[in-house]
C-alpha positions as CSV (number, residue, x, y, z in Angstrom):
1,M,181.8,177.0,-13.6
2,L,179.2,178.0,-15.9
3,L,177.9,180.6,-13.5
4,N,181.2,182.7,-13.6
5,C,181.0,183.0,-17.8
6,L,177.4,184.1,-17.5
7,N,176.6,187.8,-16.9
8,P,175.0,188.3,-13.5
9,S,171.5,189.6,-14.5
10,L,171.7,187.0,-16.9
11,A,172.2,184.2,-14.0
12,A,169.8,186.1,-12.0
13,A,167.1,185.7,-14.6
14,I,168.1,182.0,-15.1
15,G,167.6,181.5,-11.3
16,L,164.4,183.1,-11.1
17,C,162.9,181.4,-13.9
18,L,163.6,178.3,-12.5
19,M,162.6,179.2,-8.8
20,T,159.0,180.3,-10.5
21,N,159.0,177.0,-12.5
22,M,158.8,175.0,-9.2
23,A,156.7,177.2,-7.6
24,M,154.2,176.9,-10.1
25,T,154.6,173.3,-9.9
26,D,154.1,173.1,-6.6
27,L,150.8,175.6,-6.8
28,A,149.5,173.4,-9.7
29,T,149.4,170.1,-7.7
30,A,148.3,171.6,-4.6
31,G,145.7,173.7,-6.2
32,S,144.1,170.5,-8.3
33,F,140.8,169.1,-6.9
34,T,141.8,165.3,-8.0
35,R,139.3,163.0,-9.1
36,G,138.9,161.0,-5.9
37,C,137.8,163.9,-4.0
38,A,135.2,164.8,-6.8
39,A,133.9,161.5,-7.3
40,R,133.5,161.3,-3.2
41,D,132.0,164.2,-3.7
42,L,129.6,163.9,-6.1
43,Q,128.7,160.2,-4.5
44,I,127.8,162.3,-1.4
45,L,125.6,164.8,-2.7
46,F,123.5,162.1,-4.7
47,I,122.8,160.7,-1.6
48,I,121.8,163.7,0.3
49,E,119.6,165.0,-2.6
50,E,118.0,161.5,-2.6
51,Q,117.2,161.7,0.9
52,E,116.3,165.4,0.9
53,S,113.9,163.9,-1.7
54,A,112.4,161.5,0.5
55,G,112.3,163.6,3.5
56,T,114.4,161.3,5.5
57,I,117.1,163.6,6.6
58,A,116.9,166.7,8.6
59,P,118.0,170.5,7.3
60,D,120.2,170.6,9.6
61,K,122.0,167.3,9.4
62,I,122.2,168.7,5.3
63,S,123.6,171.7,6.2
64,D,126.2,170.2,9.1
65,A,127.1,167.8,5.8
66,L,127.6,170.4,3.2
67,N,129.8,172.6,5.9
68,E,132.1,169.5,6.4
69,M,132.0,168.9,2.3
70,M,133.1,172.2,1.8
71,H,136.4,171.8,4.1
72,A,136.8,168.7,2.7
73,R,137.0,170.7,-0.9
74,I,139.6,173.1,0.7
75,V,141.2,170.4,2.4
76,C,142.0,168.4,-1.2
77,H,142.5,171.8,-3.2
78,E,145.6,172.4,-0.7
79,G,146.9,169.0,-1.9
80,R,145.8,166.8,1.4
81,V,143.8,164.5,-0.5
82,V,144.1,161.6,2.2
83,D,142.8,164.0,4.9
84,A,140.1,165.5,2.5
85,L,138.7,161.7,1.7
86,A,138.9,161.0,5.0
87,I,136.4,164.0,5.8
88,Y,134.3,163.0,3.3
89,D,134.2,159.2,4.6
90,A,132.9,160.5,7.9
91,V,130.5,162.9,6.2
92,A,129.2,159.8,4.3
93,E,128.9,157.9,7.4
94,S,127.1,160.2,9.2
95,V,124.6,160.4,6.4
96,Q,124.4,156.9,5.5
97,S,123.5,155.9,9.0
98,I,120.0,157.8,8.8
99,R,119.9,156.3,4.9
100,S,120.6,153.2,6.4
101,G,117.6,152.9,9.1
102,R,119.5,152.1,11.7
103,A,118.6,155.2,13.8
104,D,115.0,154.0,12.9
105,N,115.6,151.0,15.4
106,F,116.4,153.4,18.2
107,G,113.3,155.6,17.6
108,I,116.1,158.4,16.3
109,R,114.7,160.8,13.7
């Protein structure tokens, strides 16, 4: 075969280059913060900022939401975009339930 014709050190160098290229491709895919995650992140940040300005969200609720968003960012950066978007959806739901006024109907503040 072709490998028998090549110098062993050259064959090893080619193999190393191929493995490095595959590893870099995997890292680039896993390390990217997708547009979907970025868009959802900004959307939720705007909602939180709006509520904070209006004084309709408690500081501990903001802290919890921001912690969960950081977790979603890490998950997205690992390449698990669907899982990250599910976390973002949960954060949005927890923030929007207060925003929509449903909590006021039950006397919750």
